[in-house]
VEXVEXDO-432772 format. One line per 2 residues: number of its first residue (from 1); for each residue x negated, y negated, z negated of N, C-alpha, C. Coordinates in steps of 0.001 Angstrom, whole numbers, m for minus. Layout:
REM VEXVEXDO-432772
NUM> X:Y:Z:X:Y:Z:X:Y:Z ~ ...
This chain:
REM VEXVEXDO-432772
1> 9046:m10397:10865:8250:m9454:11660:8222:m9914:13114 ~ 7029:m10002:13705:6911:m10383:15107:7486:m9285:15997
3> 7971:m9692:17212:8542:m8687:18098:7436:m7930:18825 ~ 7824:m6829:19487:6843:m5945:20103:6030:m6649:21178
5> 6655:m7552:21942:5938:m8245:23014:4831:m9126:22453 ~ 5095:m9798:21321:4087:m10680:20748:2897:m9895:20203
7> 3110:m8650:19831:2017:m7837:19312:934:m7634:20370 ~ 1337:m7575:21617:382:m7380:22705:m352:m8673:23021
9> 355:m9797:22993:m208:m11047:23492:m900:m11893:22431 ~ m531:m11727:21174:m956:m12657:20131:m1800:m11939:19083
11> m3085:m12329:18958:m3965:m11701:17973:m3439:m11863:16556 ~ m2935:m13063:16248:m2418:m13295:14904:m1228:m12432:14588
13> m323:m12297:15561:846:m11438:15367:417:m9995:15162 ~ m571:m9571:15936:m1041:m8188:15799:m1628:m7951:14406
15> m2487:m8853:13950:m3120:m8655:12651:m2109:m8694:11515 ~ m1067:m9511:11659:0:m9510:10648:735:m8179:10644
17> 976:m7649:11835:1653:m6359:11952:828:m5258:11291 ~ m481:m5241:11552:m1353:m4232:10950:m1302:m4336:9425
19> m1422:m5559:8910:m1444:m5755:7462:m143:m5307:6798 ~ 975:m5497:7489:2283:m5169:6905:2740:m3751:7212
21> 1984:m3013:8003:2404:m1667:8398:2347:m706:7221 ~ 2898:473:7428:2947:1460:6354:1585:2085:6069
23> 608:1930:6973:m732:2478:6757:m1769:1544:7364 ~ m1948:333:6802:m2869:m634:7397:m4314:m140:7368
25> m5043:m387:8456:m6435:43:8550:m7265:m1060:9178 ~ m8449:m1288:8620:m9353:m2282:9197:m9751:m1916:10618
27> m9662:m643:10976:m10028:m197:12317:m8982:m559:13367 ~ m7802:m965:12941:m6773:m1400:13873:m6682:m2920:13967
29> m7427:m3635:13149:m7407:m5094:13172:m8298:m5630:14287 ~ m8042:m6855:14722:m8786:m7424:15849:m10286:m7567:15594
31> m10761:m7775:14348:m12215:m7834:14170:m12936:m6564:14634 ~ m12271:m5409:14537:m12938:m4177:14968:m13167:m4183:16474
33> m12202:m4685:17222:m12388:m4798:18672:m13543:m5725:18993 ~ m13681:m6819:18235:m14782:m7754:18452:m16127:m7106:18150
35> m16169:m6283:17104:m17412:m5592:16743:m17846:m4616:17839 ~ m16867:m3928:18442:m17182:m2883:19422:m17401:m3414:20836
37> m16951:m4629:21121:m17054:m5158:22485:m18485:m5171:23029 ~ m19503:m5568:22251:m20866:m5561:22795:m21384:m4176:23174
39> m20738:m3131:22653:m21147:m1755:22970:m20399:m1178:24162 ~ m19657:m2016:24872:m19000:m1565:26091:m17573:m1107:25914
41> m16959:m1369:24755:m15581:m967:24517:m14642:m2136:24831 ~ m13651:m1885:25665:m12635:m2879:25993:m11392:m2612:25156
43> m10751:m3666:24693:m9585:m3503:23831:m8303:m3864:24568 ~ m7293:m2996:24445:m5935:m3306:24895:m4996:m2892:23771
45> m3816:m3496:23758:m2854:m3158:22711:m1561:m2636:23317 ~ m993:m1665:22606:323:m1136:22943:1272:m1559:21827
47> 2374:m2192:22194:3381:m2565:21227:4760:m2309:21812 ~ 5593:m1605:21081:6901:m1228:21602:7906:m1155:20453
49> 9159:m1400:20749:10206:m1297:19731:10634:155:19566 ~ 11020:500:18352:11539:1837:18068:12651:1711:17043
51> 13243:2834:16686:14352:2817:15725:13908:2331:14352 ~ 12607:2445:14042:12103:2007:12737:11409:657:12829
53> 11553:m31:13968:10888:m1307:14159:9709:m1169:15106 ~ 8847:m2191:15193:7710:m2125:16115:6762:m976:15770
55> 6176:m397:16789:5144:615:16636:4084:322:17693 ~ 2832:527:17351:1803:207:18334:422:618:17882
57> m554:316:18731:m1945:645:18438:m2869:m265:19231 ~ m3988:m578:18622:m5094:m1202:19328:m5946:m79:19894
59> m6084:m48:21204:m6802:1032:21880:m8116:488:22418 ~ m9203:1120:22041:m10512:782:22593:m10820:1746:23728
61> m11253:1184:24850:m11476:1984:26060:m12944:1961:26425 ~ m13499:3135:26676:m14898:3276:27104:m14907:3983:28447
63> m15498:3355:29461:m15551:3971:30779:m17001:3996:31245 ~ m17660:5152:31129:m19065:5251:31556:m19181:5053:33067
65> m20068:4204:33466:m20303:4016:34899:m20981:5245:35474 ~ m20709:5630:36702:m19834:4977:37677:m18424:5580:37716
67> m18007:6261:36633:m16715:6943:36646:m15561:5949:36766 ~ m14520:6319:37507:m13337:5458:37574:m12382:5707:36408
69> m12733:6693:35538:m11851:7060:34433:m12541:6794:33105 ~ m11752:6460:32087:m12301:6185:30766:m11537:6896:29677
71> m12061:6777:28476:m11518:7394:27278:m10914:6299:26413 ~ m9693:6489:25935:m9053:5540:25036:m8986:6094:23630
73> m9313:5253:22667:m9300:5701:21274:m8600:4664:20415 ~ m7521:5058:19767:m6780:4210:18836:m7147:4619:17424
75> m8250:4073:16924:m8751:4467:15607:m7723:4179:14531 ~ m7305:5213:13827:m6320:5151:12753:m4956:4642:13230
77> m4693:4772:14525:m3390:4419:15056:m2661:5679:15503 ~ m1396:5506:15907:m632:4261:15924:m114:3879:14546
79> 350:2618:14450:923:2086:13229:2395:1775:13458 ~ 3153:1778:12387:4571:1439:12481:4968:607:11275
81> 6007:m193:11466:6507:m993:10351:7097:m98:9270 ~ 7678:1015:9675:8240:1983:8744:7519:3311:8890
83> 8187:4408:8597:7554:5724:8716:7158:6036:10163 ~ 6026:6687:10323:5615:7131:11653:6319:8463:11918
85> 7588:8370:12313:8420:9557:12472:8580:9904:13952 ~ 9496:10823:14237:9689:11288:15616:10080:10144:16549
87> 10975:9255:16106:11396:8145:16957:10229:7215:17279 ~ 9432:6893:16249:8292:6003:16462:7264:6646:17393
89> 6966:7929:17175:5977:8610:18020:6481:8765:19447 ~ 7748:9011:19603:8314:9153:20946:8195:7827:21710
91> 8533:6718:21042:8433:5409:21690:6986:5076:22028 ~ 6069:5363:21102:4659:5068:21353:4104:5921:22485
93> 4440:7209:22501:3939:8106:23545:4420:7653:24923 ~ 5667:7283:25011:6214:6798:26275:5482:5527:26727
95> 5230:4616:25791:4527:3374:26135:3089:3653:26553 ~ 2431:4600:25884:1051:4945:26247:986:5530:27651
97> 1931:6400:27979:1966:6981:29329:2220:5906:30393 ~ 3017:4913:30059:3338:3858:31035:2194:2864:31193
99> 1535:2501:30081:614:1361:30103:m847:1732:30373 ~ m1330:2814:29792:m2768:3071:29813:m3325:3532:31152
101> m2589:4280:31981:m3175:4653:33284:m3615:3434:34103 ~ m2949:2309:33928:m3331:1104:34650:m4692:573:34247
103> m5224:1035:33119:m6557:642:32664:m7586:1745:32918 ~ m7198:2738:33704:m8128:3813:34030:m8372:4796:32910
105> m7440:4896:31956:m7612:5796:30817:m7152:7198:31203 ~ m8051:8161:31087:m7695:9539:31422:m7062:10271:30246
107> m7461:9906:29029:m6858:10523:27847:m7013:9584:26655 ~ m6063:9667:25752:m6004:8808:24582:m6101:9663:23328
109> m6947:9236:22386:m7064:9939:21105:m6514:9055:19988 ~ m5756:9655:19098:m5227:8973:17921:m5585:9779:16683
111> m5601:9121:15530:m5814:9828:14255:m5184:9019:13127 ~ m3857:8930:13113:m3181:8078:12137:m3407:8530:10701
113> m3405:7551:9798:m3531:7853:8375:m2154:8212:7827 ~ m1714:9418:8183:m420:9917:7756:m613:11341:7244
115> m91:11616:6078:m154:12974:5548:939:13825:6181 ~ 659:15118:6293:1602:16017:6958:1580:17382:6274
117> 1966:17441:5004:1829:18688:4246:2649:19846:4781 ~ 3771:19568:5412:4613:20655:5907:4439:20911:7401
119> 3530:20185:8067:3269:20393:9486:4335:19835:10412 ~ 5294:19095:9863:6397:18596:10686:5906:17575:11719
121> 4995:16677:11296:4498:15661:12216:3651:16299:13316 ~ 2849:17286:12957:2045:17983:13963:2942:18649:15001
123> 4059:19212:14559:4987:19849:15496:5582:18818:16453 ~ 5920:17628:15932:6465:16576:16788:5433:16131:17817
125> 4196:15955:17374:3135:15555:18302:2975:16600:19406 ~ 3002:17872:19029:2882:18930:20025:4013:18905:21028
127> 5222:18669:20562:6380:18607:21463:6278:17440:22432 ~ 5612:16364:22013:5468:15172:22855:4279:15256:23806
129> 3533:16354:23752:2425:16545:24678:1049:16279:24112 ~ 950:15938:22819:m348:15728:22192:m962:17075:21818
131> m2296:17132:21837:m3002:18360:21489:m4087:18061:20449 ~ m4311:18971:19498:m5359:18731:18492:m6706:18445:19150
133> m7470:17513:18552:m8731:17065:19126:m9803:16982:18040 ~ m11072:16942:18445:m12150:16805:17451:m12009:15487:16690
135> m12254:15506:15387:m12104:14278:14599:m13196:13263:14901 ~ m12848:12003:14799:m13811:10909:14888:m13984:10280:13509
137> m12873:9961:12858:m12885:9445:11489:m12657:10597:10504 ~ m12955:10380:9218:m12726:11431:8216:m11260:11878:8211
139> m11047:13176:8172:m9683:13706:8137:m9189:13912:6711 ~ m10098:13797:5743:m9730:13889:4330:m10471:12798:3565
141> m9871:12335:2491:m10516:11313:1671:m9946:11366:269 ~ m10422:10486:m584:m9878:10341:m1935:m9521:8880:m2134
143> m8344:8634:m2665:m7878:7265:m2846:m7520:7018:m4310 ~ m7765:5789:m4736:m7448:5366:m6096:m6312:4356:m6017
145> m5272:4574:m6806:m4106:3697:m6836:m4414:2496:m7729 ~ m4586:1317:m7112:m4925:104:m7851:m3693:m619:m8381
147> m2502:m109:m8069:m1287:m744:m8575:m1104:m492:m10075 ~ m1824:500:m10606:m1750:773:m12041:m2548:m269:m12824
149> m2361:m306:m14140:m3157:m1243:m14935:m4581:m711:m15057 ~ m5504:m1612:m15376:m6931:m1273:m15368:m7262:m142:m16339
151> m6627:m134:m17503:m6920:914:m18477:m6524:2291:m17958 ~ m5416:2377:m17225:m4991:3667:m16664:m5990:4158:m15623
153> m6503:3241:m14809:m7511:3608:m13817:m8774:4096:m14517 ~ m9191:3385:m15562:m10390:3758:m16318:m10235:5146:m16947
155> m9099:5423:m17540:m8882:6708:m18200:m8842:7863:m17201 ~ m8519:7564:m15951:m8464:8596:m14916:m9854:8992:m14424
157> m10854:8165:m14716:m12238:8448:m14313:m12829:9484:m15267 ~ m13597:10402:m14719:m14195:11469:m15521:m15059:10874:m16637
159> m15079:11545:m17780:m15811:11045:m18949:m17292:10799:m18651 ~ m17943:11697:m17934:m19368:11505:m17622:m19579:10314:m16694
161> m18620:10080:m15797:m18707:8914:m14913:m18576:7626:m15748 ~ m17678:7627:m16708:m17513:6456:m17567:m18779:6192:m18372
163> m19427:7257:m18828:m20687:7093:m19552:m21765:6482:m18660 ~ m21813:6927:m17404:m22794:6378:m16463:m22500:4916:m16148
165> m21214:4568:m16029:m20835:3172:m15785:m21320:2294:m16930 ~ m21107:2765:m18159:m21538:2010:m19336:m23053:1877:m19379
167> m23753:2956:m19051:m25219:2925:m19053:m25736:1925:m18035 ~ m25117:1899:m16855:m25592:999:m15800:m25437:m465:m16150
169> m24529:m786:m17067:m24296:m2174:m17431:m25103:m2648:m18620 ~ m26008:m1824:m19116:m26818:m2214:m20273:m27978:m3125:m19867
171> m28649:m3641:m20888:m29891:m4417:m20720:m29688:m5624:m19813 ~ m28548:m6277:m19950:m28263:m7510:m19215:m28169:m7321:m17701
173> m27996:m6082:m17250:m27754:m5867:m15819:m26381:m6428:m15468 ~ m26211:m6879:m14240:m24936:m7487:m13858:m24652:m7251:m12390
175> m23370:m7315:m12028:m22929:m7220:m10646:m22588:m8622:m10162 ~ m23125:m8989:m8987:m22875:m10324:m8441:m22345:m10208:m7019
177> m21351:m11008:m6665:m20873:m11036:m5273:m21892:m11737:m4397 ~ m21867:m11429:m3104:m22822:m12021:m2166:m22160:m12205:m815
179> m22857:m12907:67:m22388:m13140:1421:m23411:m12695:2435 ~ m23234:m13145:3661:m24088:m12681:4750:m25537:m13114:4572
181> m25771:m14127:3731:m27137:m14587:3503:m28004:m13521:2825 ~ m27366:m12501:2240:m28133:m11425:1596:m27997:m10117:2358
183> m27596:m10206:3622:m27407:m8991:4401:m28715:m8223:4587 ~ m29839:m8952:4688:m31122:m8274:4851:m31472:m7441:3624
185> m31128:m7944:2419:m31365:m7176:1200:m30466:m5947:1144 ~ m29207:m6147:1522:m28291:m5007:1592:m28857:m3930:2505
187> m29293:m4346:3690:m29741:m3361:4669:m30990:m2620:4187 ~ m31902:m3321:3541:m33118:m2662:3057:m32779:m1547:2078
189> m31854:m1822:1160:m31462:m797:180:m30687:325:852 ~ m29749:m30:1734:m28941:981:2407:m29804:1891:3279
191> m30698:1301:4088:m31527:2098:4999:m32446:3033:4234 ~ m33012:2561:3129:m33875:3414:2323:m33079:4570:1712
193> m31859:4304:1300:m31002:5364:767:m30715:6406:1838 ~ m30433:5962:3058:m30174:6899:4149:m31401:7758:4447
195> m32569:7146:4430:m33799:7925:4658:m33985:8957:3559 ~ m33667:8578:2335:m33856:9480:1204:m32983:10720:1316
197> m31779:10569:1874:m30874:11713:2014:m30920:12294:3431 ~ m31888:11856:4216:m32128:12384:5561:m30933:12190:6488
199> m30375:10971:6476:m29290:10618:7372:m29671:9375:8169 ~ m29188:9261:9414:m29519:8078:10214:m28791:6846:9705
201> m29397:5694:9888:m28774:4425:9505:m28522:3591:10748 ~ m27403:2884:10773:m27143:1941:11847:m28150:801:11760
203> m28226:8:12812:m29169:m1101:12823:m28692:m2227:11919 ~ m29639:m3070:11486:m29275:m4229:10682:m28361:m5162:11467
205> m28611:m5301:12770:m27782:m6179:13601:m26335:m5711:13617 ~ m26102:m4397:13629:m24723:m3886:13651:m24007:m4198:12340
207> m24726:m4107:11214:m24122:m4461:9934:m23831:m5959:9859 ~ m24718:m6753:10406:m24512:m8194:10388:m23265:m8565:11190
209> m23104:m7939:12356:m21929:m8204:13188:m20658:m7722:12495 ~ m20721:m6553:11878:m19565:m5998:11178:m19132:m6910:10034
211> m20085:m7303:9209:m19752:m8145:8067:m19199:m9492:8527 ~ m19852:m10098:9517:m19423:m11417:9983:m18000:m11386:10529
213> m17668:m10339:11279:m16341:m10257:11892:m15242:m10199:10835 ~ m15457:m9405:9796:m14422:m9272:8772:m14480:m10391:7737
215> m15647:m10994:7550:m15746:m12124:6630:m14926:m13303:7132 ~ m14864:m13478:8450:m14067:m14572:9002:m12595:m14432:8647
217> m12157:m13194:8433:m10766:m12945:8039:m10618:m12799:6527 ~ m11705:m13014:5791:m11667:m12866:4340:m11553:m11433:3871
219> m11988:m10487:4702:m11789:m9072:4404:m13091:m8285:4255 ~ m14239:m8972:4170:m15523:m8316:3939:m15987:m8643:2529
221> m16435:m7636:1795:m16804:m7805:396:m18159:m7135:150 ~ m19141:m7932:m228:m20504:m7452:m455:m20921:m7831:m1869
223> m21552:m6906:m2571:m22035:m7227:m3915:m23299:m6440:m4216 ~ m24012:m6904:m5246:m25260:m6286:m5684:m25221:m6061:m7187
225> m25845:m4982:m7602:m26169:m4776:m9010:m27584:m5290:m9204 ~ m27769:m6146:m10188:m29083:m6731:m10420:m29545:m6438:m11842
227> m30844:m6157:m11972:m31448:m6010:m13291:m31549:m7387:m13941 ~ m31960:m7428:m15193:m32018:m8686:m15931:m32905:m9719:m15245
229> m33945:m9256:m14528:m34849:m10193:m13852:m34376:m10578:m12453 ~ m33169:m10144:m12073:m32615:m10487:m10768:m32940:m9509:m9665
231> m33697:m8454:m9954:m34045:m7470:m8928:m32812:m6627:m8573 ~ m32436:m6546:m7281:m31279:m5721:m6910:m31590:m4237:m7044
233> m30672:m3499:m7664:m30859:m2061:m7855:m29803:m1226:m7129 ~ m28726:m1872:m6678:m27675:m1168:m5922:m26871:m2209:m5152
235> m26199:m1741:m4112:m25375:m2632:m3304:m24194:m1864:m2746 ~ m23141:m2592:m2381:m21946:m1963:m1834:m21256:m2934:m890
237> m20735:m2403:220:m19970:m3197:1180:m18610:m2554:1373 ~ m17561:m3358:1254:m16203:m2881:1444:m15504:m3747:2481
239> m14599:m3121:3237:m13769:m3838:4193:m12312:m3565:3878 ~ m11494:m4593:3955:m10083:m4430:3644:m9188:m4901:4770
241> m7924:m4498:4689:m6867:m5041:5544:m5530:m4666:4917 ~ m4620:m5614:4872:m3355:m5327:4214:m3575:m5008:2749
243> m2947:m3949:2273:m3093:m3592:855:m4196:m2567:630 ~ m4981:m2235:1688:m5997:m1192:1565:m7395:m1770:1668
245> m8307:m1213:863:m9714:m1573:957:m10523:m279:1001 ~ m11577:m288:1821:m12351:924:2079:m13781:743:1589
247> m14237:1691:793:m15600:1730:258:m16485:2393:1305 ~ m17093:1572:2176:m17741:2107:3369:m19227:2390:3221
249> m19986:1399:2793:m21448:1508:2816:m22034:1019:1501 ~ m23194:1559:1178:m23887:1101:m15:m25259:1730:m106
251> m25877:1596:m1250:m27196:2178:m1455:m27683:1867:m2847 ~ m28665:2633:m3285:m29237:2492:m4615:m30746:2631:m4535
253> m31474:1784:m5233:m32928:1894:m5285:m33314:3027:m6245 ~ m34570:3480:m6204:m34997:4494:m7177:m34766:4056:m8618
255> m35011:2771:m8913:m34761:2282:m10262:m33269:2310:m10569 ~ m32463:1959:m9578:m31019:1977:m9771:m30482:3366:m10050
257> m31088:4375:m9459:m30671:5749:m9725:m30939:6114:m11181 ~ m32053:5627:m11725:m32384:5920:m13120:m31396:5261:m14075
259> m30994:4051:m13733:m30114:3294:m14638:m28628:3516:m14359 ~ m28288:4333:m13352:m26902:4614:m12963:m26212:3370:m12401
261> m26993:2539:m11721:m26430:1305:m11165:m25328:1581:m10157 ~ m25433:2705:m9422:m24422:3012:m8403:m23053:3287:m9025
263> m23005:3756:m10246:m21728:3964:m10926:m21124:2626:m11363 ~ m21958:1796:m11944:m21456:517:m12448:m20960:m368:m11328
265> m21703:m434:m10223:m21296:m1325:m9136:m19995:m843:m8498 ~ m19783:465:m8441:m18532:964:m7862:m17345:641:m8769
267> m17528:783:m10059:m16441:438:m10981:m16111:m1050:m10882 ~ m17130:m1887:m10814:m16886:m3322:m10684:m16206:m3642:m9349
269> m16556:m2883:m8296:m15901:m3079:m6998:m14420:m2703:m7073 ~ m14109:m1634:m7790:m12715:m1220:m7962:m11934:m2307:m8704
271> m12523:m2851:m9760:m11838:m3907:m10521:m11660:m5168:m9681 ~ m12685:m5529:m8919:m12593:m6728:m8087:m11544:m6558:m6994
273> m11462:m5363:m6419:m10460:m5100:m5381:m9054:m5213:m5963 ~ m8864:m4687:m7147:m7558:m4784:m7799:m7211:m6247:m8068
275> m8178:m7018:m8543:m7940:m8429:m8825:m7626:m9218:m7561 ~ m8183:m8771:m6420:m7953:m9455:m5148:m6601:m9111:m4539
277> m5871:m8175:m5138:m4535:m7846:m4662:m4416:m6577:m3847 ~ m5518:m5861:m3628:m5427:m4578:m2936:m4791:m3554:m3872
279> m4059:m2617:m3309:m3407:m1593:m4131:m3859:m174:m3787 ~ m4772:m49:m2834:m5207:1273:m2361:m6714:1202:m2115
281> m7505:1919:m2915:m8972:1932:m2791:m9383:3271:m2189 ~ m9867:3223:m952:m10215:4428:m198:m11709:4693:m328
283> m12069:5841:m897:m13480:6215:m1049:m14082:6768:236 ~ m13289:6889:1299:m13726:7097:2679:m14503:8384:2930
285> m13761:9459:2951:m14304:10694:3499:m14877:11649:2475 ~ m14722:12948:2786:m15238:14022:1943:m16041:14984:2822
287> m17232:14547:3295:m17965:15337:4285:m18631:16601:3751 ~ m18765:16705:2420:m19437:17882:1854:m18890:18131:455
289> m19201:19316:m72:m18755:19641:m1429:m19379:18700:m2447 ~ m20660:18352:m2247:m21349:17476:m3193:m20698:16089:m3218
291> m20390:15561:m2042:m19751:14250:m1968:m18352:14323:m2559 ~ m17634:15395:m2253:m16283:15567:m2783:m16296:15619:m4308
293> m17282:16330:m4876:m17385:16422:m6335:m17664:15053:m6943 ~ m18566:14283:m6323:m18884:12956:m6843:m17658:12043:m6808
295> m16944:12060:m5684:m15797:11167:m5542:m14626:11599:m6419 ~ m14528:12893:m6689:m13431:13346:m7550:m13564:12778:m8958
297> m14790:12441:m9355:m15005:11880:m10679:m14390:10511:m10868 ~ m14005:9857:m9754:m13398:8533:m9840:m11880:8598:m9966
299> m11350:9787:m10133:m9911:9923:m10304:m9191:9800:m8980 ~ m7990:9262:m9018:m7203:9149:m7795:m6732:10509:m7329
301> m6510:10597:m6024:m6064:11873:m5473:m6677:12102:m4102 ~ m6830:13356:m3761:m7362:13748:m2458:m6224:13779:m1450
303> m6457:13192:m280:m5430:13195:757:m5997:13787:2035 ~ m5108:14396:2816:m5473:15013:4087:m4558:14451:5172
305> m5162:13831:6179:m4385:13223:7251:m3980:14265:8294 ~ m3093:13858:9187:m2582:14768:10205:m3661:15157:11205
307> m4763:14411:11261:m5883:14765:12128:m5870:14029:13449 ~ m6835:14373:14312:m6986:13723:15615:m6218:14492:16682
309> m5622:13724:17631:m4798:14307:18684:m5072:13586:20000 ~ m5110:14340:21076:m5322:13779:22413:m4055:13876:23255
311> m3804:12819:24024:m2756:12811:25029:m3437:12672:26392 ~ m3355:13711:27211:m4002:13689:28525:m3078:12972:29508
313> m3598:11908:30110:m2842:11118:31076:m3230:11440:32507 ~ m4456:11937:32686:m4958:12302:34008:m5901:13484:33839
315> m5433:14723:34092:m6273:15904:33857:m7589:15874:34647 ~ m7546:15422:35885:m8769:15350:36692:m9732:14338:36093
317> m9188:13192:35688:m10026:12175:35078:m10653:12636:33781 ~ m9889:13367:32981:m10455:13852:31730:m11573:14856:32010
319> m11360:15758:32962:m12391:16740:33294:m13671:16041:33750 ~ m13526:14979:34555:m14700:14231:35030:m15395:13535:33865
321> m14606:12987:32954:m15169:12297:31799:m15948:13267:30915 ~ m15353:14427:30643:m16024:15415:29797:m17293:15936:30459
323> m17251:16123:31787:m18446:16569:32498:m19553:15525:32407 ~ m19178:14251:32501:m20171:13183:32398:m20787:13144:31006
325> m19964:13339:29970:m20495:13355:28609:m21438:14529:28400 ~ m21088:15692:28949:m21954:16866:28813:m23286:16634:29506
327> m23237:16029:30700:m24473:15740:31427:m25334:14755:30652 ~ m24685:13743:30059:m25431:12764:29268:m26071:13417:28050
329> m25330:14314:27391:m25864:14993:26217:m27082:15837:26581 ~ m27007:16531:27746:m28162:17324:28172:m29362:16424:28446
331> m29108:15275:29097:m30199:14349:29401:m30837:13814:28122 ~ m29998:13506:27112:m30529:12993:25853:m31346:14045:25119
333> m30906:15315:25189:m31684:16373:24553:m33048:16504:25204 ~ m33063:16431:26534:m34340:16491:27248:m35215:15298:26899
335> m34590:14132:26800:m35347:12924:26481:m35934:13001:25080 ~ m35137:13489:24121:m35649:13624:22759:m36795:14622:22717
337> m36641:15688:23500:m37713:16674:23533:m38994:16110:24097 ~ m38863:15185:25054:m40054:14612:25692:m40661:13476:24901
339> m39819:12708:24168:m40321:11512:23505:m40268:11567:21991 ~ m39497:12522:21458:m39317:12565:20008:m38342:11535:19501
341> m37683:10809:20426:m36737:9775:20026:m35377:10351:19715 ~ m34471:9461:19372:m33118:9893:19046:m32147:8852:19571
343> m31123:9307:20269:m30117:8393:20803:m28829:9154:20908 ~ m27758:8459:21263:m26464:9137:21387:m25343:8147:21577
345> m24161:8670:21822:m23000:7819:22012:m21925:8245:21035 ~ m21405:7320:20306:m20354:7596:19336:m19062:6969:19798
347> m17967:7611:19453:m16657:7047:19810:m16288:5880:18932 ~ m17064:5591:17904:m16793:4442:17058:m17991:3532:17031
């Protein structure tokens, strides 16, 4: 295990630490900082020793001009080599208070992937000065344990889902892996799916940057479901780090919906992830009852994280930052009203 000082200075040491941590997340790996840099996010790392070993976080900082204060966000952090307990949180909080004001950070938000069924972790965070905050990432999800044998995973899937998987694989349809050379096809299917369900889609350029950053680390996985004539009917993109892989983006054509291609491609993605050595398949978020019902059909278990928490480092700076965001939101509403356009700022 690399020491705490090397975690700050060495990208390789940091990525090894993330992969070996008790809750590895692609959002804490260095490719995520590279993806966000063109959008004005600066990355700094906090690494400190604790009783359970190193603990730390990659913090992305956004400072809207001309404010002298910015917002820090440690997506899915902090991480620890062992349990994220009181000792680890105390060491991390102390390091955040010491290090981040020098970067003009008025407040820091965290949302670690840690369950807290008895509220003990939330109580510790409160004692250390953290306060509950609006979520940025999903606070609940469903995960499939890939450490089991394939037959056990299959039997855990709902019977109707298994029937749909079988249907999608008929008539010589097949799932094929792909690379960035087919990103335009992925985006066409994904964007059309988003339009169909009346949700906004990110730009093709953002997906290209995302895939490229994680592909360099061998952690981006793209595949297509194809009909017998080679026509793509569904697609899926997954990102991994450590023992976890996340089912992030995908889409299905109208023909693919008829043939249940979206079921077959997801099952094949689960099998491929297991074969690649991942042991935790995250279906990534339960934003509605309909989505929750669909994901429950894949078995696994529903998990609830401790949620998002803010540590205020400069009360005046935070007030100025929030006022600037409110002013920007009002300006964007006026602009949309005048032009019919749509814009906004996301913390991710």
